[in-house]
A tleap script that builds the chain and sets N, CA, C and O, in Angstrom:
source leaprc.protein.ff14SB
mol = sequence {
  NMET ALA PRO ARG PRO LYS PHE GLU ASP GLN
  MET SER VAL ILE ARG VAL ARG LYS ASN TYR
  ALA ALA PRO TYR LEU LYS GLN LYS TYR VAL
  TYR ILE ASP LYS LYS ASP VAL LYS THR GLU
  LYS ASN PHE LYS SER ALA MET ASN GLU LYS
  ILE ARG ASN TRP PRO ASP GLY VAL TYR PHE
  LEU LYS LEU SER SER GLY LYS VAL PHE THR
  ARG PHE GLN VAL LYS GLU ASN ARG VAL THR
  GLN ILE PHE ARG ILE SER PRO ALA THR GLY
  LEU ARG TYR PRO MET HIE GLU PHE PHE VAL
  LYS ARG ALA LYS CARG
}
set mol.1.N position { 107.733 70.915 122.609 }
set mol.1.CA position { 107.195 71.690 121.720 }
set mol.1.C position { 105.494 71.167 121.691 }
set mol.1.O position { 105.096 70.009 121.816 }
set mol.2.N position { 104.726 72.315 121.502 }
set mol.2.CA position { 103.024 71.747 120.917 }
set mol.2.C position { 102.787 71.333 119.644 }
set mol.2.O position { 102.888 72.167 118.743 }
set mol.3.N position { 102.486 70.194 119.387 }
set mol.3.CA position { 101.936 69.770 118.082 }
set mol.3.C position { 101.266 70.925 117.334 }
set mol.3.O position { 100.622 71.815 117.890 }
set mol.4.N position { 101.485 70.821 115.994 }
set mol.4.CA position { 100.962 71.804 115.009 }
set mol.4.C position { 99.573 71.753 114.859 }
set mol.4.O position { 99.127 70.684 114.441 }
set mol.5.N position { 98.518 72.959 115.183 }
set mol.5.CA position { 97.255 72.712 114.994 }
set mol.5.C position { 96.697 72.525 113.492 }
set mol.5.O position { 97.236 72.947 112.469 }
set mol.6.N position { 95.499 71.797 113.592 }
set mol.6.CA position { 95.227 71.786 112.178 }
set mol.6.C position { 94.538 73.206 111.813 }
set mol.6.O position { 94.020 73.954 112.642 }
set mol.7.N position { 94.624 73.430 110.477 }
set mol.7.CA position { 94.534 74.504 110.046 }
set mol.7.C position { 92.775 74.795 109.574 }
set mol.7.O position { 92.188 74.000 108.841 }
set mol.8.N position { 92.256 75.770 110.009 }
set mol.8.CA position { 90.676 75.913 109.648 }
set mol.8.C position { 90.844 77.137 108.910 }
set mol.8.O position { 91.742 77.971 109.024 }
set mol.9.N position { 89.796 77.126 108.092 }
set mol.9.CA position { 89.699 78.369 107.247 }
set mol.9.C position { 88.426 79.282 107.552 }
set mol.9.O position { 88.197 80.352 106.988 }
set mol.10.N position { 87.581 78.648 108.601 }
set mol.10.CA position { 86.729 79.673 109.179 }
set mol.10.C position { 87.097 79.794 110.653 }
set mol.10.O position { 87.162 78.807 111.385 }
set mol.11.N position { 87.347 81.104 111.085 }
set mol.11.CA position { 87.553 81.426 112.345 }
set mol.11.C position { 86.656 82.384 113.005 }
set mol.11.O position { 86.228 83.295 112.296 }
set mol.12.N position { 86.308 82.343 114.195 }
set mol.12.CA position { 85.289 83.235 114.732 }
set mol.12.C position { 86.173 84.721 115.065 }
set mol.12.O position { 87.321 84.603 115.492 }
set mol.13.N position { 85.626 86.019 114.864 }
set mol.13.CA position { 86.369 87.160 115.433 }
set mol.13.C position { 85.847 87.542 116.481 }
set mol.13.O position { 84.646 87.793 116.586 }
set mol.14.N position { 86.835 87.653 117.558 }
set mol.14.CA position { 86.534 88.214 118.821 }
set mol.14.C position { 87.353 89.853 119.051 }
set mol.14.O position { 88.520 90.124 118.766 }
set mol.15.N position { 86.443 90.650 119.573 }
set mol.15.CA position { 87.009 92.131 119.638 }
set mol.15.C position { 87.295 92.110 121.175 }
set mol.15.O position { 86.527 91.672 122.031 }
set mol.16.N position { 88.612 92.693 121.395 }
set mol.16.CA position { 89.171 92.736 122.882 }
set mol.16.C position { 88.888 94.147 123.400 }
set mol.16.O position { 89.475 95.081 122.854 }
set mol.17.N position { 87.859 94.437 124.620 }
set mol.17.CA position { 87.733 95.539 124.903 }
set mol.17.C position { 88.451 95.816 126.319 }
set mol.17.O position { 89.018 94.846 126.823 }
set mol.18.N position { 88.482 96.970 126.969 }
set mol.18.CA position { 89.183 97.172 127.961 }
set mol.18.C position { 89.048 95.899 129.149 }
set mol.18.O position { 89.942 95.200 129.627 }
set mol.19.N position { 87.851 95.898 129.365 }
set mol.19.CA position { 87.691 94.670 130.599 }
set mol.19.C position { 87.213 93.445 129.981 }
set mol.19.O position { 87.267 92.575 130.851 }
set mol.20.N position { 86.798 92.993 128.963 }
set mol.20.CA position { 86.537 91.931 128.433 }
set mol.20.C position { 86.649 91.553 127.277 }
set mol.20.O position { 87.249 92.429 126.654 }
set mol.21.N position { 86.329 90.501 126.481 }
set mol.21.CA position { 86.520 90.071 125.040 }
set mol.21.C position { 85.125 89.569 124.771 }
set mol.21.O position { 84.526 88.852 125.574 }
set mol.22.N position { 84.516 90.051 123.366 }
set mol.22.CA position { 83.235 89.734 122.971 }
set mol.22.C position { 83.267 89.325 121.700 }
set mol.22.O position { 84.217 89.815 121.089 }
set mol.23.N position { 82.478 88.493 120.966 }
set mol.23.CA position { 82.335 88.312 119.489 }
set mol.23.C position { 82.338 89.686 118.685 }
set mol.23.O position { 81.745 90.596 119.265 }
set mol.24.N position { 82.786 89.933 117.703 }
set mol.24.CA position { 82.466 90.997 117.026 }
set mol.24.C position { 80.972 90.764 116.211 }
set mol.24.O position { 80.914 89.836 115.405 }
set mol.25.N position { 80.071 91.409 116.381 }
set mol.25.CA position { 78.744 91.085 115.778 }
set mol.25.C position { 78.627 91.292 114.466 }
set mol.25.O position { 78.030 90.546 113.690 }
set mol.26.N position { 79.305 92.512 114.131 }
set mol.26.CA position { 79.003 92.833 112.470 }
set mol.26.C position { 79.651 91.775 111.682 }
set mol.26.O position { 79.101 91.503 110.615 }
set mol.27.N position { 80.825 91.058 112.032 }
set mol.27.CA position { 81.456 89.947 111.251 }
set mol.27.C position { 81.789 88.856 112.170 }
set mol.27.O position { 82.895 88.870 112.712 }
set mol.28.N position { 80.890 87.837 112.426 }
set mol.28.CA position { 81.059 86.883 113.409 }
set mol.28.C position { 82.303 85.769 112.872 }
set mol.28.O position { 82.968 85.099 113.662 }
set mol.29.N position { 82.424 85.734 111.730 }
set mol.29.CA position { 83.408 84.812 111.177 }
set mol.29.C position { 84.280 85.379 110.076 }
set mol.29.O position { 83.843 86.281 109.360 }
set mol.30.N position { 85.506 84.881 109.912 }
set mol.30.CA position { 86.268 85.347 108.976 }
set mol.30.C position { 86.994 83.991 107.929 }
set mol.30.O position { 87.389 82.977 108.505 }
set mol.31.N position { 87.091 84.091 106.606 }
set mol.31.CA position { 87.597 83.261 105.982 }
set mol.31.C position { 88.857 83.206 105.755 }
set mol.31.O position { 89.105 84.354 105.386 }
set mol.32.N position { 89.869 82.597 105.731 }
set mol.32.CA position { 91.206 82.308 105.661 }
set mol.32.C position { 91.790 81.323 104.679 }
set mol.32.O position { 91.710 80.122 104.938 }
set mol.33.N position { 92.384 81.747 103.545 }
set mol.33.CA position { 93.080 80.533 103.026 }
set mol.33.C position { 94.373 80.241 103.533 }
set mol.33.O position { 95.046 81.133 104.050 }
set mol.34.N position { 94.785 79.065 103.433 }
set mol.34.CA position { 95.820 78.560 104.008 }
set mol.34.C position { 97.206 79.168 103.434 }
set mol.34.O position { 98.215 79.416 104.094 }
set mol.35.N position { 97.043 79.318 102.278 }
set mol.35.CA position { 98.246 80.288 101.466 }
set mol.35.C position { 98.385 81.766 102.153 }
set mol.35.O position { 99.364 82.504 102.048 }
set mol.36.N position { 97.369 81.989 102.766 }
set mol.36.CA position { 97.476 83.721 103.276 }
set mol.36.C position { 98.223 83.701 104.605 }
set mol.36.O position { 98.431 84.804 105.111 }
set mol.37.N position { 98.727 82.446 105.351 }
set mol.37.CA position { 99.411 82.711 106.391 }
set mol.37.C position { 100.502 82.049 106.258 }
set mol.37.O position { 100.928 81.371 107.193 }
set mol.38.N position { 101.146 82.131 105.070 }
set mol.38.CA position { 102.731 81.382 104.988 }
set mol.38.C position { 103.634 82.494 105.089 }
set mol.38.O position { 104.838 82.266 104.979 }
set mol.39.N position { 103.099 84.026 105.343 }
set mol.39.CA position { 104.249 84.967 105.850 }
set mol.39.C position { 103.395 86.143 106.507 }
set mol.39.O position { 102.235 86.457 106.241 }
set mol.40.N position { 104.170 86.647 107.331 }
set mol.40.CA position { 103.249 88.040 108.000 }
set mol.40.C position { 102.741 89.022 106.949 }
set mol.40.O position { 101.657 89.557 107.182 }
set mol.41.N position { 103.255 89.267 106.049 }
set mol.41.CA position { 103.062 90.208 105.118 }
set mol.41.C position { 101.856 89.622 104.206 }
set mol.41.O position { 100.964 90.427 103.938 }
set mol.42.N position { 101.744 88.384 103.733 }
set mol.42.CA position { 100.491 87.733 103.176 }
set mol.42.C position { 99.499 87.837 104.193 }
set mol.42.O position { 98.447 88.167 103.646 }
set mol.43.N position { 99.361 87.717 105.343 }
set mol.43.CA position { 98.609 87.467 106.346 }
set mol.43.C position { 97.767 89.063 106.357 }
set mol.43.O position { 96.569 89.292 106.189 }
set mol.44.N position { 98.900 90.007 106.620 }
set mol.44.CA position { 98.218 91.329 106.629 }
set mol.44.C position { 97.491 91.848 105.243 }
set mol.44.O position { 96.427 92.463 105.308 }
set mol.45.N position { 98.039 91.603 104.167 }
set mol.45.CA position { 97.169 92.134 103.145 }
set mol.45.C position { 96.060 91.113 102.851 }
set mol.45.O position { 95.128 91.564 102.186 }
set mol.46.N position { 95.996 90.054 103.153 }
set mol.46.CA position { 94.717 89.069 103.129 }
set mol.46.C position { 93.589 90.029 104.131 }
set mol.46.O position { 92.544 90.503 103.685 }
set mol.47.N position { 94.010 90.163 105.393 }
set mol.47.CA position { 93.133 90.752 106.416 }
set mol.47.C position { 92.897 92.051 105.954 }
set mol.47.O position { 91.723 92.412 106.031 }
set mol.48.N position { 93.720 92.866 105.483 }
set mol.48.CA position { 93.199 94.403 104.996 }
set mol.48.C position { 92.150 94.609 104.016 }
set mol.48.O position { 91.489 95.637 103.866 }
set mol.49.N position { 92.040 93.211 103.176 }
set mol.49.CA position { 90.963 93.257 102.429 }
set mol.49.C position { 89.669 92.859 103.202 }
set mol.49.O position { 88.612 93.276 102.728 }
set mol.50.N position { 89.631 92.214 104.170 }
set mol.50.CA position { 88.324 91.753 104.890 }
set mol.50.C position { 87.932 92.803 106.015 }
set mol.50.O position { 86.739 92.923 106.293 }
set mol.51.N position { 88.860 93.551 106.658 }
set mol.51.CA position { 88.361 94.437 107.459 }
set mol.51.C position { 88.188 95.642 107.216 }
set mol.51.O position { 88.710 96.510 107.915 }
set mol.52.N position { 87.339 95.944 106.064 }
set mol.52.CA position { 87.082 97.379 106.071 }
set mol.52.C position { 86.084 97.831 106.853 }
set mol.52.O position { 85.086 97.142 107.066 }
set mol.53.N position { 86.244 98.995 107.344 }
set mol.53.CA position { 85.054 99.756 108.052 }
set mol.53.C position { 85.293 99.003 109.768 }
set mol.53.O position { 84.488 99.321 110.643 }
set mol.54.N position { 86.109 98.306 110.000 }
set mol.54.CA position { 86.266 97.607 111.545 }
set mol.54.C position { 86.790 98.834 112.246 }
set mol.54.O position { 87.614 99.624 111.785 }
set mol.55.N position { 86.083 98.897 113.652 }
set mol.55.CA position { 86.773 99.852 114.369 }
set mol.55.C position { 88.375 99.624 114.877 }
set mol.55.O position { 88.989 98.557 114.882 }
set mol.56.N position { 88.778 100.728 115.231 }
set mol.56.CA position { 90.282 100.351 115.902 }
set mol.56.C position { 90.158 99.704 117.018 }
set mol.56.O position { 89.228 99.884 117.805 }
set mol.57.N position { 91.320 98.696 117.213 }
set mol.57.CA position { 91.113 97.968 118.548 }
set mol.57.C position { 91.870 96.657 118.389 }
set mol.57.O position { 92.365 96.379 117.296 }
set mol.58.N position { 91.970 95.914 119.339 }
set mol.58.CA position { 92.656 94.650 119.090 }
set mol.58.C position { 91.484 93.340 119.022 }
set mol.58.O position { 90.533 93.169 119.785 }
set mol.59.N position { 91.835 92.633 118.033 }
set mol.59.CA position { 91.013 91.464 117.656 }
set mol.59.C position { 91.906 90.138 117.797 }
set mol.59.O position { 93.129 90.238 117.895 }
set mol.60.N position { 91.246 88.865 117.804 }
set mol.60.CA position { 91.909 87.707 117.799 }
set mol.60.C position { 90.852 86.892 116.728 }
set mol.60.O position { 89.713 87.258 116.441 }
set mol.61.N position { 91.406 85.954 116.337 }
set mol.61.CA position { 90.683 84.795 115.436 }
set mol.61.C position { 90.893 83.542 116.320 }
set mol.61.O position { 91.979 83.099 116.694 }
set mol.62.N position { 89.416 82.950 116.642 }
set mol.62.CA position { 89.536 81.592 117.643 }
set mol.62.C position { 89.071 80.477 116.427 }
set mol.62.O position { 88.239 80.562 115.523 }
set mol.63.N position { 89.937 79.477 116.812 }
set mol.63.CA position { 89.575 78.152 115.982 }
set mol.63.C position { 88.171 77.499 116.774 }
set mol.63.O position { 87.722 77.748 117.892 }
set mol.64.N position { 87.836 76.850 116.032 }
set mol.64.CA position { 86.602 76.097 116.392 }
set mol.64.C position { 86.865 75.105 117.870 }
set mol.64.O position { 85.902 74.621 118.465 }
set mol.65.N position { 87.894 74.957 118.206 }
set mol.65.CA position { 88.241 74.119 119.282 }
set mol.65.C position { 88.210 75.107 120.525 }
set mol.65.O position { 88.102 74.698 121.681 }
set mol.66.N position { 88.308 76.354 120.199 }
set mol.66.CA position { 88.335 77.510 121.381 }
set mol.66.C position { 89.529 77.873 121.677 }
set mol.66.O position { 89.689 78.564 122.682 }
set mol.67.N position { 90.688 77.478 120.844 }
set mol.67.CA position { 92.027 78.058 120.962 }
set mol.67.C position { 92.263 79.206 120.174 }
set mol.67.O position { 91.850 79.140 119.016 }
set mol.68.N position { 92.851 80.278 120.541 }
set mol.68.CA position { 93.099 81.396 119.806 }
set mol.68.C position { 94.187 81.082 118.905 }
set mol.68.O position { 95.203 80.514 119.308 }
set mol.69.N position { 93.978 81.502 117.443 }
set mol.69.CA position { 94.621 81.290 116.307 }
set mol.69.C position { 95.710 82.425 116.202 }
set mol.69.O position { 96.872 82.127 115.924 }
set mol.70.N position { 95.290 83.844 116.447 }
set mol.70.CA position { 96.271 84.780 116.425 }
set mol.70.C position { 95.596 85.849 117.087 }
set mol.70.O position { 94.417 85.634 117.368 }
set mol.71.N position { 96.154 87.110 117.443 }
set mol.71.CA position { 95.882 88.395 117.800 }
set mol.71.C position { 96.346 89.593 117.134 }
set mol.71.O position { 97.570 89.628 117.009 }
set mol.72.N position { 95.726 90.559 116.685 }
set mol.72.CA position { 96.247 91.460 115.851 }
set mol.72.C position { 95.491 92.922 116.139 }
set mol.72.O position { 94.367 93.074 116.618 }
set mol.73.N position { 96.250 93.756 115.792 }
set mol.73.CA position { 95.604 95.390 116.215 }
set mol.73.C position { 95.214 95.750 114.716 }
set mol.73.O position { 95.830 95.352 113.727 }
set mol.74.N position { 94.118 96.546 114.709 }
set mol.74.CA position { 93.284 97.340 113.956 }
set mol.74.C position { 93.628 98.857 114.112 }
set mol.74.O position { 93.391 99.436 115.173 }
set mol.75.N position { 94.204 99.506 113.017 }
set mol.75.CA position { 94.108 100.988 113.163 }
set mol.75.C position { 93.874 101.452 111.582 }
set mol.75.O position { 94.549 101.106 110.612 }
set mol.76.N position { 92.967 102.148 111.600 }
set mol.76.CA position { 92.631 102.898 110.619 }
set mol.76.C position { 92.271 102.068 109.398 }
set mol.76.O position { 92.660 102.443 108.292 }
set mol.77.N position { 91.559 100.978 109.533 }
set mol.77.CA position { 91.023 99.875 108.581 }
set mol.77.C position { 92.371 99.096 107.932 }
set mol.77.O position { 92.275 98.603 106.808 }
set mol.78.N position { 93.542 99.015 108.638 }
set mol.78.CA position { 94.634 98.296 108.334 }
set mol.78.C position { 95.215 97.082 109.522 }
set mol.78.O position { 94.885 97.361 110.675 }
set mol.79.N position { 95.780 96.185 109.410 }
set mol.79.CA position { 96.352 95.409 110.658 }
set mol.79.C position { 97.462 96.184 110.679 }
set mol.79.O position { 98.027 96.277 109.589 }
set mol.80.N position { 98.050 96.894 111.778 }
set mol.80.CA position { 99.257 97.257 112.108 }
set mol.80.C position { 100.281 96.676 112.876 }
set mol.80.O position { 101.461 97.026 112.909 }
set mol.81.N position { 99.610 95.545 113.636 }
set mol.81.CA position { 100.474 94.745 114.667 }
set mol.81.C position { 99.973 93.318 114.257 }
set mol.81.O position { 98.886 93.062 113.739 }
set mol.82.N position { 100.959 92.449 114.583 }
set mol.82.CA position { 100.362 90.952 114.972 }
set mol.82.C position { 101.234 90.486 116.157 }
set mol.82.O position { 102.446 90.298 116.055 }
set mol.83.N position { 100.595 90.333 117.175 }
set mol.83.CA position { 101.239 89.812 118.119 }
set mol.83.C position { 101.717 88.312 118.208 }
set mol.83.O position { 100.999 87.398 117.801 }
set mol.84.N position { 103.076 88.083 118.810 }
set mol.84.CA position { 103.589 86.729 118.692 }
set mol.84.C position { 103.157 86.176 119.901 }
set mol.84.O position { 102.742 85.022 119.799 }
set mol.85.N position { 103.134 86.734 121.151 }
set mol.85.CA position { 103.029 85.831 122.359 }
set mol.85.C position { 101.850 86.321 123.070 }
set mol.85.O position { 101.534 87.504 123.196 }
set mol.86.N position { 101.216 85.281 123.530 }
set mol.86.CA position { 99.710 85.797 124.370 }
set mol.86.C position { 100.363 86.141 125.739 }
set mol.86.O position { 101.251 85.585 126.385 }
set mol.87.N position { 99.503 87.411 125.984 }
set mol.87.CA position { 99.812 87.878 127.227 }
set mol.87.C position { 99.357 87.131 128.195 }
set mol.87.O position { 100.016 87.299 129.222 }
set mol.88.N position { 98.320 86.208 128.325 }
set mol.88.CA position { 97.591 85.362 129.134 }
set mol.88.C position { 98.662 84.058 129.532 }
set mol.88.O position { 99.022 83.812 130.683 }
set mol.89.N position { 99.025 83.392 128.475 }
set mol.89.CA position { 99.500 82.434 128.712 }
set mol.89.C position { 101.073 82.297 128.557 }
set mol.89.O position { 101.634 81.349 129.105 }
set mol.90.N position { 101.772 83.193 127.844 }
set mol.90.CA position { 103.185 83.418 127.705 }
set mol.90.C position { 103.491 82.433 126.586 }
set mol.90.O position { 104.642 82.024 126.435 }
set mol.91.N position { 102.439 82.020 125.756 }
set mol.91.CA position { 102.913 80.974 124.539 }
set mol.91.C position { 102.735 81.946 123.423 }
set mol.91.O position { 102.227 83.066 123.477 }
set mol.92.N position { 103.332 81.211 122.233 }
set mol.92.CA position { 103.374 81.688 120.726 }
set mol.92.C position { 101.952 81.481 120.359 }
set mol.92.O position { 101.450 80.494 120.898 }
set mol.93.N position { 101.137 82.203 119.536 }
set mol.93.CA position { 100.010 82.066 118.838 }
set mol.93.C position { 100.369 80.905 117.534 }
set mol.93.O position { 101.259 80.952 116.685 }
set mol.94.N position { 99.334 79.913 117.760 }
set mol.94.CA position { 99.317 78.862 116.704 }
set mol.94.C position { 99.643 79.303 115.273 }
set mol.94.O position { 100.312 78.557 114.558 }
set mol.95.N position { 99.193 80.501 114.820 }
set mol.95.CA position { 99.460 81.039 113.709 }
set mol.95.C position { 100.946 81.150 113.228 }
set mol.95.O position { 101.212 80.888 112.055 }
set mol.96.N position { 101.819 81.496 114.019 }
set mol.96.CA position { 103.144 81.300 113.479 }
set mol.96.C position { 103.965 80.205 113.350 }
set mol.96.O position { 105.164 80.198 113.074 }
set mol.97.N position { 103.155 79.186 113.593 }
set mol.97.CA position { 103.779 77.744 113.285 }
set mol.97.C position { 103.374 77.538 111.667 }
set mol.97.O position { 103.978 76.733 110.957 }
set mol.98.N position { 102.488 78.209 111.277 }
set mol.98.CA position { 102.289 77.824 109.781 }
set mol.98.C position { 103.283 79.101 108.770 }
set mol.98.O position { 103.279 79.122 107.539 }
set mol.99.N position { 103.978 79.960 109.558 }
set mol.99.CA position { 104.692 80.715 108.587 }
set mol.99.C position { 105.747 79.852 108.122 }
set mol.99.O position { 106.193 78.917 108.787 }
set mol.100.N position { 106.240 80.258 106.685 }
set mol.100.CA position { 107.381 79.510 105.990 }
set mol.100.C position { 108.641 80.035 106.696 }
set mol.100.O position { 108.815 81.228 106.944 }
set mol.101.N position { 109.553 79.002 107.016 }
set mol.101.CA position { 110.860 79.519 107.516 }
set mol.101.C position { 111.480 79.595 106.224 }
set mol.101.O position { 111.335 78.698 105.394 }
set mol.102.N position { 112.418 81.005 105.939 }
set mol.102.CA position { 113.213 80.974 104.963 }
set mol.102.C position { 114.780 80.698 105.170 }
set mol.102.O position { 115.330 81.008 106.227 }
set mol.103.N position { 115.359 80.192 104.274 }
set mol.103.CA position { 116.506 79.477 104.455 }
set mol.103.C position { 117.654 80.771 104.424 }
set mol.103.O position { 117.664 81.692 103.607 }
set mol.104.N position { 118.517 80.576 105.452 }
set mol.104.CA position { 119.515 81.662 105.692 }
set mol.104.C position { 120.636 81.681 104.636 }
set mol.104.O position { 121.185 80.656 104.230 }
set mol.105.N position { 120.914 82.854 104.248 }
set mol.105.CA position { 122.011 83.081 103.191 }
set mol.105.C position { 123.317 82.871 103.540 }
set mol.105.O position { 124.212 83.046 102.714 }
savepdb mol mol.pdb
quit
């Protein structure tokens, strides 16, 4: 298991296109609090406030180290899907390491 990455509150926004991925020029960075990545629901609601008027498509957030933190899909100004596994490497995205594990009942 890989070590848990260090959390960064400022991340680069990259928009994925059909043949390439490029920085999203209208909003180069997004700021996220650590409390917003405790659950998938918290992340979606926090991002939905930040992504107003973003075009539909797939985006990812990149750490300053160059590692992709998470990848998600935007549709009609809302985060509709958060991807767990990278299609390029087959590994889980680091954001999922920050989710709080609930105790089973």
